[in-house]
TIDREN-212361 format. One record per residue (C-alpha): residue number from 0; residue in three letters; x, y, z. Coordinates in nm, 4 decimals. Each point is the difference from the previous one (the first is absolute). Layout:
<pts>
PT   seq   type          X          Y          Z
PT   NUM    ala          X          Y          Z
...
</pts>
This chain:
<pts>
PT   seq   type          X          Y          Z
PT     0    met     2.3931    -1.9870     0.3350
PT     1    arg    -0.2996    -0.1490     0.0195
PT     2    val    -0.2095     0.2546     0.0784
PT     3    arg     0.1698     0.1961    -0.3382
PT     4    gln    -0.1290    -0.2641    -0.1845
PT     5    thr    -0.3470     0.0280     0.1227
PT     6    leu    -0.0266     0.3343    -0.0240
PT     7    ser     0.1403     0.0321    -0.3179
PT     8    lys    -0.2253    -0.2418    -0.2084
PT     9    tyr    -0.3124     0.1515     0.2088
PT    10    val     0.0806     0.3743    -0.1458
PT    11    thr     0.0887    -0.2158    -0.3389
PT    12    val    -0.3378    -0.1352     0.0354
PT    13    thr    -0.1472     0.3075     0.0934
PT    14    ala     0.1709     0.1907    -0.3027
PT    15    ala    -0.1119    -0.1540    -0.2846
PT    16    gly    -0.3638    -0.0284     0.1419
PT    17    leu     0.0182     0.3550    -0.0078
PT    18    leu     0.1183    -0.0465    -0.3166
PT    19    ala    -0.2847    -0.2502    -0.1108
PT    20    val    -0.2300     0.2524     0.1317
PT    21    leu     0.1084     0.2737    -0.2183
PT    22    met     0.0155    -0.2224    -0.3185
PT    23    leu    -0.3407    -0.0903     0.0408
PT    24    thr    -0.1187     0.3483     0.0388
PT    25    val     0.2265     0.1615    -0.3385
PT    26    leu    -0.1271    -0.3465    -0.1503
PT    27    leu    -0.3857     0.0440     0.0906
PT    28    ala     0.0238     0.3993    -0.0364
PT    29    ala     0.1650    -0.0506    -0.3480
PT    30    pro    -0.2363    -0.0890    -0.2775
PT    31    ala    -0.2789     0.1987     0.1579
PT    32    gln    -0.2061     0.2149    -0.2339
PT    33    ala    -0.0379     0.3623     0.0269
PT    34    ser    -0.3244    -0.0050     0.2352
PT    35    asp     0.1849    -0.2267     0.1702
PT    36    arg     0.3407     0.2503     0.0797
PT    37    asn    -0.1903     0.0797     0.3774
PT    38    leu     0.0500    -0.3376     0.1050
PT    39    ala     0.3452     0.0006    -0.0815
PT    40    ser     0.0596     0.3039     0.1813
PT    41    glu    -0.2225    -0.1098     0.2831
PT    42    gly     0.2628    -0.3469     0.0072
PT    43    thr     0.2965     0.2127     0.0025
PT    44    leu    -0.1004     0.2262     0.3042
PT    45    gly    -0.1015    -0.2816     0.1198
PT    46    leu     0.3511    -0.1764    -0.0226
PT    47    gly     0.1510     0.3172     0.1645
PT    48    ala    -0.2298     0.0316     0.2268
PT    49    ala     0.0913    -0.3576     0.1288
PT    50    ala     0.4133     0.0681    -0.0068
PT    51    cys    -0.0568     0.3044     0.1851
PT    52    ser    -0.1757    -0.1512     0.2782
PT    53    leu     0.2752    -0.3065    -0.0113
PT    54    val     0.2073     0.3196     0.1329
PT    55    tyr    -0.2609     0.1999     0.2029
PT    56    ala    -0.1558    -0.2594     0.1735
PT    57    pro     0.2923    -0.1567     0.1828
PT    58    leu     0.0830     0.3542     0.1219
PT    59    lys    -0.3356     0.1178     0.0952
PT    60    leu     0.0010    -0.3652     0.2523
PT    61    val     0.3283     0.1055     0.1378
PT    62    tyr    -0.1095     0.3387     0.0580
PT    63    ala    -0.3634    -0.1251     0.1805
PT    64    ser     0.1589    -0.2673     0.1904
PT    65    gly     0.2410     0.3153     0.1985
PT    66    gly    -0.2682     0.2137    -0.0340
PT    67    leu    -0.2463    -0.3386     0.1873
PT    68    ala     0.3309    -0.0610     0.2404
PT    69    leu    -0.0116     0.4337     0.0892
PT    70    ser    -0.3312     0.0757     0.0973
PT    71    thr    -0.0227    -0.3046     0.1920
PT    72    met     0.3047     0.1364     0.1872
PT    73    val    -0.1780     0.3127    -0.0186
PT    74    leu    -0.3547    -0.1549     0.1580
PT    75    val     0.2705    -0.1433     0.3130
PT    76    trp     0.2041     0.3356     0.0232
PT    77    thr    -0.3117     0.1765     0.0336
PT    78    phe    -0.1933    -0.2741     0.2690
PT    79    gly    -0.2778    -0.0320    -0.2745
PT    80    asp    -0.0626     0.2606    -0.1781
PT    81    thr    -0.1318    -0.1031    -0.3485
PT    82    gln    -0.0372     0.3631    -0.0957
PT    83    val     0.3407     0.0408    -0.0830
PT    84    ala     0.0393    -0.3363    -0.0657
PT    85    gly    -0.2156    -0.0191    -0.2126
PT    86    thr     0.1085     0.2864    -0.2208
PT    87    val     0.3005    -0.1674    -0.0071
PT    88    phe    -0.1531    -0.3085    -0.1122
PT    89    ala    -0.2390     0.1663    -0.2567
PT    90    gln     0.3662     0.1992    -0.1102
PT    91    thr     0.1921    -0.2771    -0.0764
PT    92    val    -0.2152    -0.3191    -0.0359
PT    93    gly    -0.2779     0.1875    -0.2685
PT    94    gly     0.0443     0.1035    -0.3564
PT    95    asp     0.0288    -0.2501    -0.3187
PT    96    tyr     0.1928    -0.3413    -0.0252
PT    97    val    -0.0143    -0.0397    -0.3669
PT    98    val     0.0773     0.2508    -0.3157
PT    99    thr    -0.3460     0.0170    -0.2256
PT   100    pro    -0.0047     0.1368    -0.3289
PT   101    asp    -0.1972     0.2298     0.1118
PT   102    his     0.2679     0.1211     0.1873
PT   103    leu     0.2449    -0.0316    -0.3409
PT   104    glu    -0.2045     0.2087    -0.2055
PT   105    gly    -0.0533     0.2689     0.3090
PT   106    arg    -0.3760    -0.1040     0.0292
PT   107    arg     0.0643    -0.1022     0.3429
PT   108    arg     0.2723     0.1425     0.2653
PT   109    leu     0.2809    -0.2615     0.1717
PT   110    his    -0.0400     0.0859     0.3761
PT   111    phe     0.3158    -0.1743     0.1875
PT   112    phe    -0.0948     0.1398     0.3313
PT   113    gly    -0.3721    -0.0191     0.1578
PT   114    ile    -0.2893     0.2839    -0.0618
</pts>
């Protein structure tokens, strides 16, 4: 019961913080002049990238952690063959860990797997 209350408080505080950031972004962008509209769109892209990263980054970290463990096992199974283990390591640990506005605009590809 106590854990549930603590978790409930944590979720409430996190949601309130995200809502406050969203409201500040909207309020700061609302009185923008025509020449400042670019700033508003950049702020929105930044907020969108941060929201996407909240979902994407934990998934990537779990995948990379599994890849790290797997590449270690491959190193042991192949009696120290670093070329094979390095390939597994590079494919699983490499790549992007956060989403940026460039990814959302299509100027840069998002790499889940290493290259």
